[in-house]
Each structure stands twice: as C-alpha cells, then as structure tokens.
MIMAR-832629 format. One line per 5 residues: number of its first residue (from 1); their letters; for each residue x, y, z of N, C-alpha, C. Coordinates in nm, 3 decimals, always signed. Layout:
<nodes>
NUM) a) X Y Z X Y Z X Y Z ~ ...;
</nodes>
This chain:
<nodes>
1) mqiit) +8.764 +16.716 +12.206 +8.724 +16.603 +12.145 +8.629 +16.626 +12.046 ~ +8.563 +16.602 +11.954 +8.423 +16.629 +11.889 +8.315 +16.530 +11.972 ~ +8.260 +16.607 +11.968 +8.091 +16.554 +11.948 +7.995 +16.528 +11.908 ~ +7.921 +16.379 +11.910 +7.838 +16.411 +11.829 +7.703 +16.356 +11.862 ~ +7.578 +16.351 +11.869 +7.434 +16.372 +11.929 +7.363 +16.248 +11.807;
6) lnase) +7.356 +16.152 +11.893 +7.208 +16.061 +11.833 +7.121 +16.016 +11.852 ~ +7.041 +16.028 +11.820 +6.885 +16.022 +11.880 +6.829 +15.901 +11.903 ~ +6.808 +15.852 +11.989 +6.745 +15.702 +12.050 +6.605 +15.704 +12.116 ~ +6.566 +15.626 +12.099 +6.423 +15.540 +12.143 +6.419 +15.469 +12.266 ~ +6.334 +15.455 +12.405 +6.337 +15.319 +12.482 +6.313 +15.217 +12.433;
11) rkigt) +6.346 +15.134 +12.459 +6.250 +15.001 +12.470 +6.285 +14.922 +12.611 ~ +6.167 +14.831 +12.591 +6.205 +14.726 +12.676 +6.318 +14.583 +12.722 ~ +6.285 +14.555 +12.810 +6.413 +14.404 +12.788 +6.311 +14.289 +12.755 ~ +6.324 +14.296 +12.663 +6.264 +14.134 +12.637 +6.335 +14.036 +12.566 ~ +6.285 +13.957 +12.535 +6.332 +13.817 +12.455 +6.397 +13.786 +12.321;
16) kqdlk) +6.522 +13.687 +12.286 +6.594 +13.706 +12.174 +6.531 +13.727 +12.073 ~ +6.397 +13.714 +12.033 +6.283 +13.744 +11.982 +6.311 +13.921 +11.971 ~ +6.268 +13.924 +12.065 +6.217 +14.095 +12.041 +6.293 +14.165 +11.999 ~ +6.490 +14.080 +12.056 +6.625 +14.164 +11.971 +6.611 +14.158 +11.859 ~ +6.574 +14.050 +11.795 +6.572 +14.020 +11.658 +6.473 +14.128 +11.565;
21) kirra) +6.389 +14.169 +11.609 +6.258 +14.224 +11.575 +6.321 +14.372 +11.595 ~ +6.377 +14.405 +11.657 +6.423 +14.542 +11.692 +6.537 +14.595 +11.613 ~ +6.627 +14.431 +11.541 +6.698 +14.512 +11.429 +6.674 +14.451 +11.285 ~ +6.569 +14.375 +11.310 +6.505 +14.362 +11.143 +6.434 +14.488 +11.110 ~ +6.444 +14.587 +11.192 +6.347 +14.731 +11.185 +6.440 +14.833 +11.170;
26) gnvpc) +6.599 +14.805 +11.154 +6.663 +14.907 +11.106 +6.736 +14.901 +11.234 ~ +6.741 +14.879 +11.354 +6.778 +14.942 +11.482 +6.860 +14.886 +11.499 ~ +6.982 +14.947 +11.655 +7.050 +14.876 +11.719 +7.016 +14.865 +11.878 ~ +6.983 +14.728 +11.943 +6.983 +14.741 +12.110 +7.105 +14.779 +12.156 ~ +7.088 +14.898 +12.243 +7.205 +14.997 +12.294 +7.103 +14.982 +12.452;
31) iiygn) +7.256 +14.987 +12.550 +7.271 +15.024 +12.675 +7.301 +15.123 +12.731 ~ +7.290 +15.208 +12.841 +7.350 +15.301 +12.905 +7.313 +15.296 +13.061 ~ +7.500 +15.280 +13.114 +7.519 +15.273 +13.239 +7.648 +15.329 +13.251 ~ +7.677 +15.336 +13.443 +7.770 +15.399 +13.486 +7.764 +15.551 +13.482 ~ +7.851 +15.591 +13.588 +7.821 +15.762 +13.632 +7.715 +15.787 +13.733;
36) gtqhl) +7.693 +15.680 +13.793 +7.509 +15.733 +13.872 +7.411 +15.688 +13.821 ~ +7.423 +15.708 +13.679 +7.327 +15.673 +13.539 +7.226 +15.587 +13.627 ~ +7.068 +15.576 +13.570 +6.993 +15.461 +13.521 +6.996 +15.395 +13.422 ~ +7.010 +15.277 +13.497 +7.036 +15.143 +13.329 +6.968 +15.233 +13.291 ~ +6.955 +15.270 +13.111 +6.870 +15.259 +13.048 +6.925 +15.174 +12.888;
41) diaip) +6.776 +15.117 +12.862 +6.702 +15.011 +12.762 +6.673 +15.111 +12.643 ~ +6.780 +15.106 +12.524 +6.743 +15.179 +12.414 +6.795 +15.167 +12.287 ~ +6.731 +15.213 +12.169 +6.759 +15.153 +12.022 +6.818 +15.307 +11.955 ~ +6.913 +15.231 +11.872 +6.960 +15.364 +11.809 +6.953 +15.321 +11.620 ~ +6.871 +15.397 +11.528 +6.886 +15.362 +11.423 +7.042 +15.273 +11.338;
46) ladik) +7.072 +15.192 +11.309 +7.176 +15.100 +11.275 +7.299 +15.229 +11.170 ~ +7.216 +15.307 +11.077 +7.260 +15.390 +11.013 +7.384 +15.514 +11.082 ~ +7.312 +15.523 +11.225 +7.370 +15.672 +11.337 +7.458 +15.574 +11.385 ~ +7.460 +15.449 +11.419 +7.572 +15.374 +11.521 +7.773 +15.343 +11.424 ~ +7.651 +15.401 +11.273 +7.756 +15.346 +11.185 +7.897 +15.442 +11.258;
51) kitdt) +7.807 +15.521 +11.220 +7.874 +15.687 +11.269 +7.993 +15.748 +11.346 ~ +7.989 +15.580 +11.509 +8.077 +15.620 +11.553 +8.146 +15.457 +11.554 ~ +8.104 +15.366 +11.497 +8.162 +15.225 +11.499 +8.248 +15.243 +11.304 ~ +8.223 +15.292 +11.225 +8.294 +15.259 +11.093 +8.345 +15.418 +11.086 ~ +8.436 +15.452 +11.151 +8.547 +15.527 +11.158 +8.632 +15.529 +11.275;
56) pksyi) +8.780 +15.612 +11.235 +8.894 +15.566 +11.313 +8.882 +15.675 +11.447 ~ +8.789 +15.773 +11.407 +8.770 +15.877 +11.560 +8.699 +15.853 +11.648 ~ +8.712 +15.931 +11.744 +8.627 +15.902 +11.872 +8.581 +16.008 +11.912 ~ +8.475 +15.999 +11.986 +8.419 +16.099 +11.994 +8.378 +16.076 +12.158 ~ +8.272 +16.177 +12.145 +8.205 +16.235 +12.330 +8.062 +16.212 +12.289;
61) ihvnv) +8.026 +16.147 +12.321 +7.836 +16.119 +12.224 +7.726 +16.139 +12.330 ~ +7.656 +16.221 +12.271 +7.566 +16.310 +12.386 +7.424 +16.213 +12.307 ~ +7.364 +16.067 +12.398 +7.241 +15.989 +12.341 +7.151 +16.067 +12.377 ~ +7.086 +16.154 +12.234 +6.972 +16.187 +12.317 +6.801 +16.081 +12.320 ~ +6.744 +16.098 +12.464 +6.655 +16.006 +12.459 +6.559 +16.107 +12.544;
66) ngevh) +6.438 +16.135 +12.463 +6.329 +16.151 +12.446 +6.323 +16.278 +12.536 ~ +6.457 +16.385 +12.476 +6.479 +16.506 +12.486 +6.572 +16.496 +12.619 ~ +6.631 +16.409 +12.706 +6.693 +16.377 +12.787 +6.859 +16.368 +12.721 ~ +6.947 +16.454 +12.717 +7.063 +16.417 +12.681 +7.151 +16.396 +12.766 ~ +7.247 +16.268 +12.706 +7.358 +16.129 +12.810 +7.474 +16.167 +12.744;
71) pcilh) +7.534 +16.243 +12.852 +7.686 +16.278 +12.761 +7.733 +16.117 +12.764 ~ +7.835 +16.080 +12.699 +7.856 +15.914 +12.713 +8.035 +15.878 +12.638 ~ +8.039 +15.743 +12.614 +8.133 +15.683 +12.530 +8.117 +15.567 +12.480 ~ +8.109 +15.533 +12.399 +8.115 +15.411 +12.357 +8.258 +15.333 +12.427 ~ +8.190 +15.237 +12.484 +8.233 +15.146 +12.564 +8.264 +14.977 +12.512;
76) daqyd) +8.165 +14.954 +12.469 +8.174 +14.806 +12.431 +8.086 +14.785 +12.289 ~ +8.123 +14.681 +12.207 +8.037 +14.672 +12.098 +8.067 +14.532 +12.032 ~ +7.936 +14.446 +11.995 +7.953 +14.323 +11.990 +7.910 +14.402 +11.794 ~ +7.918 +14.239 +11.705 +7.899 +14.256 +11.553 +7.922 +14.136 +11.535 ~ +7.772 +14.160 +11.403 +7.762 +14.058 +11.347 +7.876 +13.998 +11.236;
81) pitdd) +7.923 +13.828 +11.284 +8.019 +13.792 +11.174 +8.000 +13.779 +11.081 ~ +7.907 +13.790 +10.968 +7.889 +13.795 +10.850 +7.850 +13.906 +10.755 ~ +7.738 +13.995 +10.858 +7.783 +14.127 +10.784 +7.899 +14.298 +10.853 ~ +7.952 +14.265 +10.926 +8.071 +14.328 +11.061 +7.916 +14.455 +11.068 ~ +7.805 +14.450 +11.131 +7.725 +14.528 +11.171 +7.702 +14.551 +11.338;
86) aihid) +7.725 +14.651 +11.362 +7.701 +14.655 +11.511 +7.580 +14.574 +11.576 ~ +7.554 +14.470 +11.615 +7.415 +14.424 +11.673 +7.409 +14.423 +11.793 ~ +7.522 +14.504 +11.892 +7.469 +14.562 +12.029 +7.597 +14.649 +12.086 ~ +7.507 +14.788 +12.100 +7.630 +14.913 +12.152 +7.617 +14.909 +12.353 ~ +7.734 +14.916 +12.380 +7.735 +14.978 +12.523 +7.789 +15.111 +12.546;
91) flais) +7.727 +15.224 +12.605 +7.749 +15.331 +12.607 +7.773 +15.346 +12.759 ~ +7.907 +15.400 +12.802 +7.950 +15.472 +12.939 +7.913 +15.623 +12.948 ~ +7.822 +15.615 +13.038 +7.771 +15.741 +13.090 +7.890 +15.802 +13.182 ~ +7.974 +15.951 +13.091 +7.978 +16.010 +13.172 +8.033 +16.178 +13.241 ~ +8.143 +16.227 +13.297 +8.034 +16.411 +13.348 +8.137 +16.479 +13.306;
96) edkpv) +8.118 +16.632 +13.320 +8.212 +16.695 +13.299 +8.262 +16.697 +13.440 ~ +8.225 +16.685 +13.545 +8.312 +16.698 +13.693 +8.414 +16.581 +13.711 ~ +8.409 +16.474 +13.641 +8.519 +16.374 +13.648 +8.610 +16.357 +13.521 ~ +8.764 +16.291 +13.536 +8.817 +16.265 +13.415 +8.775 +16.135 +13.356 ~ +8.777 +16.152 +13.213 +8.737 +16.051 +13.130 +8.869 +15.970 +13.064;
101) eiavp) +8.822 +15.826 +13.092 +8.929 +15.779 +12.986 +8.911 +15.692 +12.883 ~ +8.891 +15.749 +12.798 +8.879 +15.740 +12.625 +9.063 +15.712 +12.522 ~ +9.015 +15.614 +12.427 +9.086 +15.582 +12.319 +9.046 +15.668 +12.226 ~ +9.237 +15.685 +12.178 +9.209 +15.818 +12.090 +9.336 +15.755 +11.988 ~ +9.257 +15.876 +11.893 +9.324 +15.857 +11.773 +9.449 +15.896 +11.762;
106) vnvfg) +9.584 +15.794 +11.693 +9.800 +15.829 +11.704 +9.783 +15.867 +11.551 ~ +9.772 +15.992 +11.509 +9.841 +16.013 +11.406 +9.992 +16.021 +11.368 ~ +10.044 +15.917 +11.300 +10.210 +15.951 +11.286 +10.224 +16.000 +11.203 ~ +10.337 +16.072 +11.194 +10.358 +16.195 +11.034 +10.527 +16.192 +11.012 ~ +10.562 +16.234 +10.914 +10.711 +16.263 +10.923 +10.767 +16.159 +10.813;
111) naegv) +10.893 +16.157 +10.781 +10.935 +16.053 +10.685 +11.096 +15.992 +10.780 ~ +11.022 +15.963 +10.848 +11.153 +15.900 +10.904 +11.281 +15.875 +10.862 ~ +11.366 +15.924 +10.900 +11.565 +15.880 +10.862 +11.539 +15.735 +10.881 ~ +11.517 +15.672 +10.981 +11.546 +15.520 +10.935 +11.473 +15.432 +10.823 ~ +11.349 +15.491 +10.778 +11.263 +15.454 +10.678 +11.355 +15.499 +10.534;
116) kqggr) +11.436 +15.643 +10.528 +11.491 +15.656 +10.469 +11.657 +15.600 +10.396 ~ +11.711 +15.518 +10.541 +11.788 +15.467 +10.518 +11.736 +15.263 +10.494 ~ +11.615 +15.258 +10.476 +11.563 +15.115 +10.433 +11.502 +15.045 +10.515 ~ +11.460 +15.121 +10.616 +11.387 +15.019 +10.694 +11.214 +15.054 +10.718 ~ +11.180 +14.994 +10.763 +11.072 +14.940 +10.720 +10.970 +14.979 +10.828;
121) lrigv) +10.883 +15.100 +10.845 +10.759 +15.153 +10.957 +10.651 +15.054 +11.021 ~ +10.652 +15.057 +11.143 +10.565 +14.948 +11.181 +10.450 +15.002 +11.249 ~ +10.317 +14.999 +11.236 +10.260 +15.036 +11.348 +10.192 +14.964 +11.462 ~ +10.235 +15.008 +11.585 +10.170 +14.896 +11.675 +10.086 +14.907 +11.701 ~ +9.991 +15.013 +11.743 +9.849 +15.030 +11.797 +9.822 +15.169 +11.701;
126) rkvkv) +9.699 +15.219 +11.666 +9.598 +15.278 +11.655 +9.524 +15.391 +11.676 ~ +9.523 +15.351 +11.846 +9.451 +15.434 +11.965 +9.567 +15.422 +12.043 ~ +9.568 +15.509 +12.114 +9.609 +15.487 +12.277 +9.518 +15.576 +12.398 ~ +9.491 +15.534 +12.485 +9.394 +15.563 +12.624 +9.510 +15.645 +12.673 ~ +9.399 +15.796 +12.668 +9.418 +15.904 +12.763 +9.312 +15.957 +12.931;
131) cgpme) +9.350 +16.017 +12.999 +9.239 +16.043 +13.080 +9.237 +16.164 +13.135 ~ +9.134 +16.245 +13.102 +9.135 +16.393 +13.140 +8.990 +16.426 +13.120 ~ +9.009 +16.557 +13.150 +8.876 +16.646 +13.209 +8.797 +16.656 +13.016 ~ +8.668 +16.652 +13.048 +8.616 +16.616 +12.904 +8.647 +16.697 +12.798 ~ +8.677 +16.857 +12.828 +8.713 +16.962 +12.776 +8.879 +16.916 +12.700;
136) klpdq) +8.936 +16.881 +12.763 +9.093 +16.883 +12.734 +9.119 +16.773 +12.646 ~ +9.024 +16.654 +12.640 +9.026 +16.489 +12.544 +9.055 +16.599 +12.402 ~ +9.164 +16.577 +12.329 +9.245 +16.535 +12.161 +9.140 +16.498 +12.131 ~ +9.141 +16.514 +11.951 +9.043 +16.481 +11.859 +9.190 +16.331 +11.812 ~ +9.290 +16.368 +11.826 +9.395 +16.298 +11.817 +9.506 +16.332 +11.873;
141) idvdi) +9.588 +16.216 +11.883 +9.769 +16.257 +11.910 +9.891 +16.195 +11.815 ~ +9.909 +16.362 +11.808 +10.018 +16.348 +11.725 +10.147 +16.270 +11.702 ~ +10.208 +16.228 +11.601 +10.313 +16.145 +11.675 +10.427 +16.131 +11.571 ~ +10.510 +16.280 +11.551 +10.609 +16.270 +11.459 +10.719 +16.189 +11.453 ~ +10.752 +16.120 +11.337 +10.863 +16.016 +11.351 +10.978 +16.058 +11.243;
146) ttlgv) +10.994 +16.198 +11.230 +11.101 +16.256 +11.183 +11.228 +16.181 +11.142 ~ +11.272 +16.215 +11.313 +11.405 +16.169 +11.377 +11.410 +16.041 +11.406 ~ +11.301 +15.925 +11.368 +11.310 +15.830 +11.441 +11.398 +15.692 +11.376 ~ +11.505 +15.641 +11.430 +11.610 +15.535 +11.366 +11.569 +15.423 +11.331 ~ +11.670 +15.354 +11.240 +11.637 +15.242 +11.234 +11.675 +15.142 +11.361;
151) gkaiy) +11.591 +15.074 +11.369 +11.576 +14.940 +11.519 +11.483 +15.043 +11.600 ~ +11.467 +15.197 +11.593 +11.397 +15.218 +11.735 +11.259 +15.253 +11.686 ~ +11.208 +15.289 +11.846 +11.073 +15.264 +11.864 +11.010 +15.442 +11.951 ~ +10.912 +15.420 +11.961 +10.796 +15.494 +12.018 +10.679 +15.424 +12.131 ~ +10.744 +15.454 +12.233 +10.618 +15.368 +12.352 +10.496 +15.509 +12.382;
156) agels) +10.423 +15.471 +12.407 +10.298 +15.494 +12.499 +10.326 +15.579 +12.584 ~ +10.424 +15.553 +12.674 +10.527 +15.665 +12.825 +10.577 +15.744 +12.763 ~ +10.610 +15.779 +12.597 +10.680 +15.877 +12.551 +10.590 +16.013 +12.526 ~ +10.457 +15.995 +12.477 +10.401 +16.104 +12.449 +10.301 +16.158 +12.568 ~ +10.261 +16.298 +12.522 +10.232 +16.375 +12.608 +10.127 +16.434 +12.585;
161) vegcq) +10.040 +16.477 +12.651 +9.915 +16.553 +12.598 +9.840 +16.642 +12.737 ~ +9.853 +16.768 +12.651 +9.797 +16.867 +12.797 +9.720 +16.878 +12.793 ~ +9.720 +16.890 +13.020 +9.600 +16.858 +13.019 +9.527 +16.735 +13.059 ~ +9.633 +16.578 +13.032 +9.575 +16.443 +13.040 +9.687 +16.411 +13.060 ~ +9.605 +16.278 +13.121 +9.776 +16.154 +13.125 +9.693 +16.056 +13.014;
166) iaspk) +9.843 +15.943 +13.019 +9.830 +15.852 +12.898 +9.785 +15.754 +12.984 ~ +9.692 +15.677 +12.981 +9.619 +15.599 +13.075 +9.673 +15.442 +13.004 ~ +9.691 +15.382 +12.879 +9.745 +15.292 +12.800 +9.903 +15.318 +12.901 ~ +9.948 +15.148 +12.873 +10.070 +15.076 +12.982 +10.203 +15.202 +12.900 ~ +10.263 +15.258 +12.951 +10.403 +15.304 +12.905 +10.464 +15.209 +12.821;
171) klmvc) +10.444 +15.113 +12.810 +10.590 +15.018 +12.706 +10.486 +14.932 +12.621 ~ +10.359 +15.039 +12.598 +10.328 +14.968 +12.491 +10.396 +14.995 +12.359 ~ +10.386 +14.960 +12.258 +10.504 +15.007 +12.090 +10.370 +15.069 +12.063 ~ +10.435 +15.209 +12.039 +10.307 +15.273 +11.941 +10.355 +15.261 +11.741 ~ +10.500 +15.242 +11.798 +10.492 +15.262 +11.636 +10.650 +15.199 +11.667;
176) eikrt) +10.741 +15.137 +11.541 +10.879 +15.145 +11.509 +10.972 +15.142 +11.356 ~ +11.087 +15.136 +11.400 +11.157 +15.176 +11.238 +11.197 +14.998 +11.268 ~ +11.168 +14.869 +11.158 +11.175 +14.794 +11.132 +11.323 +14.755 +11.086 ~ +11.431 +14.656 +11.169 +11.529 +14.680 +11.077 +11.515 +14.597 +10.932 ~ +11.556 +14.579 +10.804 +11.545 +14.538 +10.681 +11.664 +14.454 +10.643;
181) raaaa) +11.696 +14.366 +10.576 +11.804 +14.356 +10.492 +11.874 +14.493 +10.401 ~ +11.765 +14.588 +10.405 +11.855 +14.660 +10.266 +11.920 +14.766 +10.379 ~ +11.874 +14.787 +10.491 +11.859 +14.872 +10.570 +12.025 +14.848 +10.630 ~ +12.033 +14.709 +10.723 +12.170 +14.615 +10.798 +12.243 +14.672 +10.681 ~ +12.267 +14.581 +10.545 +12.329 +14.635 +10.421 +12.393 +14.802 +10.407;
186) aaaae) +12.314 +14.866 +10.428 +12.314 +15.032 +10.483 +12.441 +15.061 +10.531 ~ +12.434 +14.991 +10.659 +12.478 +15.023 +10.782 +12.591 +14.979 +10.814 ~ +12.626 +14.854 +10.715 +12.729 +14.803 +10.670 +12.810 +14.872 +10.589 ~ +12.774 +14.916 +10.514 +12.829 +14.983 +10.397 +12.876 +15.124 +10.496 ~ +12.795 +15.173 +10.545 +12.847 +15.289 +10.563 +12.941 +15.272 +10.714;
191) setpa) +12.965 +15.145 +10.782 +13.067 +15.123 +10.910 +13.168 +15.084 +10.827 ~ +13.196 +15.033 +10.680 +13.293 +14.988 +10.663 +13.376 +15.148 +10.580 ~ +13.299 +15.235 +10.584 +13.383 +15.346 +10.451 +13.469 +15.465 +10.552 ~ +13.502 +15.457 +10.686 +13.554 +15.516 +10.730 +13.699 +15.436 +10.715 ~ +13.685 +15.251 +10.747 +13.813 +15.200 +10.731 +13.855 +15.236 +10.614;
196) aeak) +13.769 +15.186 +10.475 +13.851 +15.218 +10.367 +13.875 +15.326 +10.294 ~ +13.839 +15.440 +10.388 +13.955 +15.584 +10.355 +14.043 +15.611 +10.468 ~ +14.109 +15.553 +10.586 +14.189 +15.525 +10.651 +14.311 +15.479 +10.549 ~ +14.253 +15.346 +10.505 +14.390 +15.306 +10.416 +14.447 +15.399 +10.299;
</nodes>
C-alpha cells in the first residue's frame, strides 16, 4: 500500500474558540492515538489533509511531528456540513509488528455477461476492509465481473488478498447484475427459442 507523509505541528487542548482559530489559519485539528502511542494533539494544513480525504485511495500515513514519524491510518473524520472540508481528523497509530485493518478500494472491471444480456451493474460498496501485515496491504482489490450473469452478485467473502484476510462481513455485497425488463425479455425469448425449433 502506498505511503504518504503529512507534516504536523503540536497544539494544546483548548476551547472551541481555540479550535476555530486553528481552522481560520487553514489548519485542521487532529489527534493520534492507539497502539500504545501517547495521545497526541496536532494540527495539519487543510491542503495536506485533502490529499487523504478527497481521494478514493487508501494510504499508510506517516505523520511527522517535530521530526518524529508516526505510522497511522485515517480512522475517523468530521466534515463541515456547508463546505464539506474536514474539520477534525482521528489518526490511529499502527505498527509494522501487528496486523493492520484498513478499508481498501475495490476496482471492478470487465464487461459482464449479464450486462450484455440487458442487466444493469450495481456497485454495493467502494471499499472492503482487509487485515494483514503492513507490507502485504494492497493498493486496491481487483474484481473481475466478466462472467457475472443476470441476477448474480459478488460478496466480500468471495474475495481474496494474498497475505491478508477479508475483514468485512462475508455477506457484504460488492456488486451485482440487476435484472431489468430488457434482461427478462431476452431470457424469455431465449427460453422460447428451443420450443419453437422443436415444432
């Protein structure tokens, strides 16, 4: 999985007015916690935060605080309801010695048989959680739908990632080919053809 480095500055826990002052200066209040790491209150420029929030990608994030690098993942984010900019970020500290659980983008590809027959592709989720060593985490999970027929679906439990386990529920629907009127008509015509030929 790709690594991105964000430079942060320490901040003191303050009032709501102090937090507003941080945001007016173009920064986002953040915290780092977990994995035995001492709780750190930091601020990171909004422009840098957008690199991890305004993208479908997932990253291992190296948060640099005064020269000390903390490997993290994005754990939670709060957004402004008007601007949709991040106003607070929670980073979860991780370790190379312990398995990491993170949501990974799903890359659905292929021209499904069901779509050729008039069905409609529906994407259920954009990311699936995986758990594994940091060095084994993939950038994305490729899902080939070429042979997927009408009324068929692919679930998280059917996916596999070398060196990792799928952490999302097995019954989580990743994608499916929805039956449409056109697909139903094509199926009906196909079933009638042998009967007509028999006559």
